[in-house]
C-alpha positions as CSV (number, residue, x, y, z in Angstrom):
1,M,92.9,79.7,111.9
2,P,92.9,84.1,112.5
3,L,93.8,85.3,109.4
4,T,91.6,85.9,107.3
5,L,92.0,85.3,103.1
6,R,90.9,88.9,102.7
7,W,93.2,90.4,105.3
8,L,96.5,88.5,103.5
9,L,95.4,89.5,100.2
10,I,95.6,93.3,100.0
11,P,99.2,94.2,101.0
12,C,100.3,91.0,98.9
13,A,98.4,92.9,95.9
14,A,99.6,95.8,96.7
15,L,103.7,95.1,97.1
16,I,103.4,93.2,94.1
17,A,101.4,95.8,92.3
18,G,104.2,98.4,93.2
19,C,107.0,96.6,91.6
20,E,104.9,95.3,88.2
21,M,103.0,98.5,87.0
22,Q,106.0,99.7,85.6
23,Q,105.8,97.4,83.0
24,Y,102.9,97.5,80.3
25,G,101.1,96.1,77.8
26,T,100.5,92.5,77.1
27,F,103.5,89.8,76.4
28,T,104.2,85.8,76.6
29,R,106.9,84.1,78.5
30,D,107.8,80.5,78.2
31,V,108.3,78.5,81.4
32,D,109.7,75.3,81.7
33,I,108.4,73.3,84.3
34,A,108.7,69.7,85.8
35,G,108.8,66.8,83.3
36,G,110.4,69.2,80.5
37,E,107.2,70.7,79.5
38,T,107.1,74.4,78.6
39,L,104.0,76.5,79.1
40,K,103.6,80.2,77.5
41,V,102.3,82.2,80.3
42,S,100.5,85.5,79.6
43,F,101.3,88.5,81.0
44,E,99.2,92.1,81.3
45,Y,100.4,95.0,82.8
46,G,103.2,92.9,84.1
47,M,101.3,90.0,85.8
48,P,100.4,86.8,85.2
49,V,97.1,86.6,83.5
50,P,94.8,84.2,86.8
51,A,94.2,81.1,84.6
52,Q,90.8,80.1,84.5
53,N,88.5,77.6,82.0
54,D,84.9,77.3,82.1
55,D,84.8,75.5,85.5
56,A,87.3,77.3,87.7
57,R,89.5,80.2,88.0
58,V,92.6,80.9,90.0
59,V,92.1,83.7,92.8
60,I,95.7,84.0,94.6
61,A,98.9,82.0,94.1
62,S,101.5,83.3,96.7
63,L,103.7,83.7,99.1
64,K,102.8,86.7,101.8
65,P,105.2,88.0,104.5
66,A,102.3,89.6,107.0
67,N,102.5,90.0,111.1
68,G,106.1,89.3,111.3
69,G,105.3,85.6,109.5
70,L,105.1,84.2,106.1
71,Y,102.3,82.3,104.6
72,Q,101.7,80.9,101.3
73,L,98.2,81.0,100.1
74,F,96.1,79.3,97.2
75,S,92.5,79.9,96.1
76,F,90.2,79.6,93.4
77,L,86.7,80.2,92.4
78,E,84.3,77.3,91.4
79,K,82.2,79.1,88.7
80,K,79.4,76.3,88.7
81,G,79.6,76.3,92.1
82,R,80.1,73.1,92.8
83,L,82.5,71.7,95.3
84,P,85.1,69.8,94.3
85,R,86.1,66.1,95.6
86,R,89.4,66.9,96.3
87,V,92.2,70.0,95.5
88,T,95.9,69.5,95.1
89,V,98.5,72.2,94.6
90,E,101.8,71.8,93.6
91,D,104.9,74.1,92.7
92,V,106.1,72.8,89.3
93,A,108.7,75.2,88.3
94,G,111.5,73.1,89.7
95,E,113.0,69.7,88.1
96,T,110.1,68.3,90.4
97,A,107.0,68.9,91.6
98,E,106.7,69.9,95.0
99,L,103.4,69.2,96.5
100,F,101.8,72.1,98.7
101,V,98.4,71.3,99.3
102,D,96.7,67.8,98.9
103,D,92.8,68.7,100.6
104,L,90.9,65.3,100.5
105,H,87.8,67.5,102.1
106,P,87.6,70.9,100.2
107,K,85.3,73.4,101.4
108,F,84.3,76.7,100.1
109,L,85.3,79.8,101.9
110,V,82.8,81.3,104.2
111,D,82.8,84.9,104.6
112,P,82.0,86.0,108.4
113,R,80.3,89.0,107.5
114,A,77.8,87.3,105.3
115,P,77.8,83.4,106.8
116,D,74.6,82.7,104.4
117,K,76.0,83.8,101.1
118,K,77.7,81.4,98.9
119,T,81.1,82.2,98.0
120,Y,82.2,79.0,95.9
121,T,85.5,80.0,96.9
122,W,88.3,77.6,98.0
123,S,91.3,78.8,100.1
124,W,94.4,77.6,101.6
125,I,96.7,79.3,103.8
126,S,99.8,77.6,105.1
127,P,101.0,77.8,108.6
128,S,103.7,80.4,109.4
129,L,106.7,78.9,107.0
130,E,109.3,80.4,109.0
131,S,108.4,78.5,112.1
132,I,109.5,75.3,110.0
133,G,112.5,76.1,108.4
134,W,111.1,76.5,104.7
135,K,114.0,78.5,102.9
136,P,113.7,77.1,99.5
137,A,117.0,77.7,97.3
138,W,114.9,80.2,94.6
139,L,114.7,82.6,96.9
140,H,118.1,83.1,97.4
141,E,118.8,83.3,93.6
142,P,119.6,87.3,92.9
143,D,117.2,87.8,89.6
144,E,113.7,87.6,89.4
145,S,112.4,83.9,89.6
146,V,109.2,82.8,88.2
147,R,107.3,80.1,90.0
148,M,104.3,77.9,88.4
149,Y,101.4,76.5,90.6
150,R,99.5,73.6,89.1
151,F,95.7,73.5,90.5
152,T,94.3,69.7,90.1
153,I,90.7,69.7,90.9
154,V,88.9,66.6,90.5
155,A,85.2,67.8,90.5
156,D,82.3,66.8,92.0
157,D,81.2,64.6,88.4
158,G,84.9,62.7,88.4
159,R,86.6,64.7,85.8
160,T,90.3,66.5,86.4
161,I,91.0,69.8,85.9
162,V,94.2,71.1,85.7
163,L,95.1,74.9,85.8
164,Y,98.6,76.3,85.7
165,Q,99.0,79.9,87.6
166,A,102.6,81.5,87.2
167,T,103.3,84.3,90.5
168,R,106.6,86.5,89.9
169,Y,108.6,87.5,92.6
170,P,110.8,90.4,91.8
171,A,114.2,90.6,93.6
172,V,112.6,93.5,95.8
173,V,110.0,91.1,96.6
174,K,112.1,88.3,97.4
175,E,114.3,90.7,99.5
176,A,111.0,91.4,101.9
177,I,110.5,87.5,102.0
178,L,114.1,87.0,102.8
179,K,113.7,89.3,105.8
180,T,110.7,88.0,107.2
181,L,112.8,84.6,107.3
182,G,115.8,86.5,108.7
183,N,118.2,86.5,105.8
184,D,119.5,90.0,104.3
185,R,119.0,89.6,100.8
186,P,119.0,87.4,98.0
187,A,122.3,86.0,96.7
188,K,123.1,82.6,94.8
189,D,123.9,80.3,97.4
190,E,124.3,76.5,96.4
191,S,124.6,75.3,100.0
192,V,120.7,76.1,100.5
193,E,118.9,72.9,100.7
194,E,115.1,73.3,99.5
195,I,112.7,72.1,102.0
196,H,109.8,70.2,101.4
197,L,106.0,71.4,102.7
């Protein structure tokens, strides 16, 4: 795919940071997820803290408008440098989990500027989402949305590693996404059907 992860990440971070830096300090909030569970999510300077444990750290889990298209990005760093057997990513912020990625043959990202250097970073970039008519109902809600992405990583030794990464979508970011999708503004519309990837 001609799009690089670095090219997509820089404007994405700038867009969200510009909306979020007006909130300072550290705080937590409860987020309900599929299955009736409630998770406590930590925020610093308005941004969710990257989910991590001894094995992995989430780098990004976000939608990104770019070049007239909309893309879904997921990435994590494998701290021990061992290639996983399988990676799945789901949006679990709704009543039921939505599967975005099921990578049965994960590979680490290769930096074209230094192809021999090990990155130990797994990444996934979707096709252009508007080309498949992807218009989830939550984008049309007028207030901020918090999505919770569940990374399930089957390690090389067979262990299952689960990380939950929250992503905030303020109203202004959702407006930008909807413009990319050909809509004007977020507005509650119960007739919008959620399309699963």
